[in-house]
C-alpha positions in Angstrom: 0.1 -0.2 0.0 1.2 3.6 -0.9 2.5 5.2 2.5 3.5 8.7 3.4 7.1 8.4 1.1 5.2 7.1 -2.1 2.5 9.8 -1.4 4.4 12.7 -1.2 6.8 11.3 -4.5 2.8 11.6 -6.6 2.6 15.2 -5.2 6.2 16.0 -6.2 5.1 14.3 -9.5 1.4 16.2 -9.8 3.5 19.4 -9.3 5.8 18.8 -11.8 3.6 17.8 -14.4 -0.1 19.2 -13.9 -0.2 22.6 -12.2 -0.9 25.9 -13.9 -3.1 23.6 -16.9 -6.4 24.4 -17.6 -9.1 21.2 -17.9 -10.9 20.8 -20.3 -12.4 17.4 -20.2 -12.9 15.4 -16.4 -13.9 11.5 -16.4 -14.8 9.3 -14.0 -14.4 6.1 -14.7 -15.7 4.4 -11.4 -18.4 6.4 -9.5 -18.1 4.0 -6.8 -14.9 5.5 -5.7 -16.2 9.1 -5.2 -17.1 10.3 -1.6 -19.5 12.6 -1.1 -19.4 14.1 -4.6 -21.4 13.2 -7.8 -19.8 12.9 -10.7 -21.6 15.2 -12.5 -20.8 17.4 -10.2 -16.9 17.0 -10.1 -17.2 17.6 -13.3 -19.0 21.0 -13.6 -16.5 22.0 -11.4 -13.5 21.0 -12.3 -14.2 21.7 -16.5 -12.3 25.1 -16.8 -10.1 25.0 -13.5 -6.4 24.7 -13.2 -4.7 23.2 -10.2 -2.3 26.3 -8.5 -0.9 23.9 -5.6 -1.1 20.6 -3.1 -0.5 19.4 -0.2 -0.2 16.0 1.4 -1.8 14.9 4.9 -0.2 11.3 5.9 -1.2 8.8 2.6 -3.8 11.8 1.6 -3.0 14.0 -1.7 -5.0 17.4 -2.1 -4.4 19.9 -5.4 -6.0 22.8 -4.6 -7.7 24.1 -8.0 -7.9 28.5 -8.7 -10.9 28.8 -7.6 -10.5 27.5 -4.4 -11.5 23.9 -4.2 -9.7 20.7 -3.5 -9.2 17.4 -5.5 -8.7 14.7 -2.7 -6.9 11.7 -3.8 -6.2 8.1 -1.6 -4.6 5.6 -3.5 -5.4 2.7 -1.8 -3.3 -0.3 -2.5 -2.5 0.0 -6.1 -2.9 3.2 -6.9 -0.6 6.1 -8.5 -1.0 8.8 -11.1 0.4 9.2 -14.5 0.2 12.0 -17.0 1.0 11.1 -20.8 -0.1 12.1 -24.2 -0.9 9.7 -26.5 -3.7 7.2 -25.7 -1.3 4.2 -26.4 0.6 6.0 -22.9 -2.2 5.0 -20.5 -2.3 2.6 -18.0 -4.5 -0.1 -17.8 -6.7 0.8 -14.8 -7.7 4.4 -15.1 -10.5 5.0 -12.2 -10.3 9.2 -12.9 -8.8 10.9 -16.1 -8.4 14.7 -16.4 -8.0 16.1 -20.0 -5.9 19.8 -20.0 -5.6 22.0 -23.2 -2.2 21.0 -23.9 -3.7 17.9 -25.0 -2.2 15.9 -22.2 -3.6 13.8 -19.7 -3.2 12.6 -15.9 -4.9 9.6 -15.2 -5.7 7.8 -11.4 -5.1 4.2 -11.8 -6.4 2.0 -8.8 -6.4 -1.7 -10.2 -8.1 -3.4 -6.7 -10.6 -0.2 -6.8 -9.4 0.5 -2.9 -8.5 4.2 -3.4 -10.9 7.8 -3.0 -11.6 10.3 -5.4 -13.7 13.4 -3.7 -13.8 17.0 -4.5 -13.7 19.3 -1.2 -13.9 23.3 -0.1 -12.3 22.6 3.1 -9.4 20.6 4.0 -9.1 20.9 7.5 -12.6 19.9 7.8 -11.8 16.9 5.8 -8.8 16.1 8.4 -11.0 16.1 11.4 -13.8 13.9 9.5 -11.5 11.4 8.7 -10.0 11.6 12.1 -5.9 12.0 11.0 -3.1 12.7 13.2 -0.6 14.8 12.8 2.0 14.0 9.6 5.2 13.2 10.6 6.3 15.7 8.5 4.8 19.0 10.3 7.1 21.2 11.9 5.0 21.4 14.9 5.9 17.5 15.5 8.6 17.8 17.6 10.0 15.0 20.0 7.5 16.3 22.7 4.7 16.3 21.0 5.6 13.2 20.0 6.0 11.5 23.1 2.6 12.6 24.2 0.9 11.5 21.0 2.5 7.6 21.4 1.8 7.2 24.9 -1.6 7.9 24.7 -1.9 4.3 23.5 -1.5 1.1 25.5 -0.2 -1.4 23.1 2.7 -2.4 21.0 4.8 0.6 19.4 3.7 -0.8 15.6 0.4 -0.2 16.4 0.9 3.0 17.9 3.2 4.3 15.0 0.3 2.7 12.3 -2.4 4.4 14.1 -3.5 6.9 11.4 -5.3 8.7 14.2 -2.1 9.2 15.9 0.2 10.0 13.1 -1.0 10.0 9.3 1.2 8.3 6.8 3.5 5.3 8.5 1.8 1.9 7.1 3.2 -1.7 7.7 6.5 -1.7 5.2 7.9 1.9 7.0 7.0 1.0 10.2 9.4 -2.0 10.0 12.0 0.2 8.9 12.0 2.5 11.1 12.4 -0.1 14.0 14.7 -2.3 12.5 16.4 1.4 12.0 15.8 1.9 15.7 17.3 -1.2 16.8 13.9 -1.9 18.8 11.1 -5.1 18.4 7.7 -3.5 16.6 6.3 -6.0 19.3 7.8 -4.1 22.3 5.1 -2.5 24.3 4.6 1.4 24.8 4.2 1.8 28.6 7.5 0.2 28.8 10.0 2.0 26.4 11.9 4.9 27.9 12.4 8.6 26.7 15.8 7.2 25.3 14.0 4.8 22.9 11.1 7.0 22.3 13.4 9.9 21.1 16.0 7.2 18.8 12.1 5.9 17.4 11.8 9.4 16.7 14.7 10.7 14.9 14.8 7.1 12.9 11.0 7.9 11.7 12.1 11.2 10.2 15.6 9.7 8.6 13.7 6.7 6.8 11.1 8.6 5.8 13.3 11.6 4.1 15.4 8.6 2.6 12.5 6.7 0.9 11.4 10.0 -0.8 15.1 11.3 -1.4 15.6 7.9 -3.1 11.7 8.3 -4.9 10.9 5.1 -2.7 12.7 2.3 -5.3 13.8 -1.0 -3.0 16.9 -0.8 -4.9 18.3 2.5 -4.2 18.0 2.4 -0.6 20.7 1.9 1.7 22.7 -1.5 2.0 21.5 -1.4 5.9 18.0 -1.3 4.9 15.5 -4.2 5.6 12.9 -3.6 2.9 15.5 -5.2 0.4 15.8 -8.2 2.2 12.2 -8.3 3.6 11.9 -12.1 3.9 11.5 -15.0 6.3 15.0 -16.3 7.1 16.9 -13.3 5.1 20.2 -12.5 6.4 19.9 -9.5 8.2 22.0 -6.8 6.3 23.2 -4.9 10.0 24.0 -8.1 12.0 24.3 -11.0 9.8 21.1 -12.0 11.9 18.3 -14.1 10.9 14.8 -11.9 9.4 11.6 -13.5 10.8 8.0 -12.5 10.1 5.2 -12.6 12.7 2.3 -10.8 12.8 2.0 -7.8 15.2 -0.8 -5.4 14.7 -3.0 -7.8 12.3 -0.3 -6.6 10.5 2.8 -9.1 8.4 6.0 -7.8 10.4 9.3 -8.4 9.4 12.5 -7.9 12.3 15.9 -9.3 13.1 16.3 -11.6 15.5 19.2 -10.5 16.5 19.8 -6.9 17.0 15.8 -5.4 17.5 15.1 -5.7 21.6 12.2 -6.8 22.4 11.3 -4.2 25.6 8.0 -5.9 27.6 
């Protein structure tokens, strides 16, 4: 599933391809993926407009039109964007297609139809309605705030980091990577963590997410000491030569090193 780094990459792609271009046509190919807006209303409100800016909150991408409305995209399990000119370049599972007056198109592709499309007036009201927590890249998320947020949860630390109502954007893959880099087992109990443990998790969270964005979320481009390229049971740990193990934690398949990640209970 696309997580914060992936959606930030999509945002950068959107900025590079689709800002300041007049929308000439809106084709909604999967109306069941729409939020509260109707297909006709979305078409009428977007046609003739231009996008002038974007922002991201966790796994949601928002694109602002020049009349103050916001296109909302969530990418589900398989979503992505593609900007193209010729019909033969179109991806296979287009759910929303925007035509621009320069004869290019922006496709929102989502094979499994688990994404979300909407058009809204108020981003903050949407965030509150969806109960999205603070974004890990917001300036206001200093260590003191992070500690307070995490300590609200009496669970495994992985469950806390993945709780979208606490922190918006971190999912299964990158939570595992953060704990791998922090040398802490994802099944550790929040209430047993010392401030030093939480500080390491906070610092590694920032580091891992930034690195993933810088490397375009490409596993082959990540540092050799990252878990993601070795995220298989019985693989050799790239850090300490221990063994990568798979276990269900917080209801998700979790990967960790049996040697250098300490379990705090």
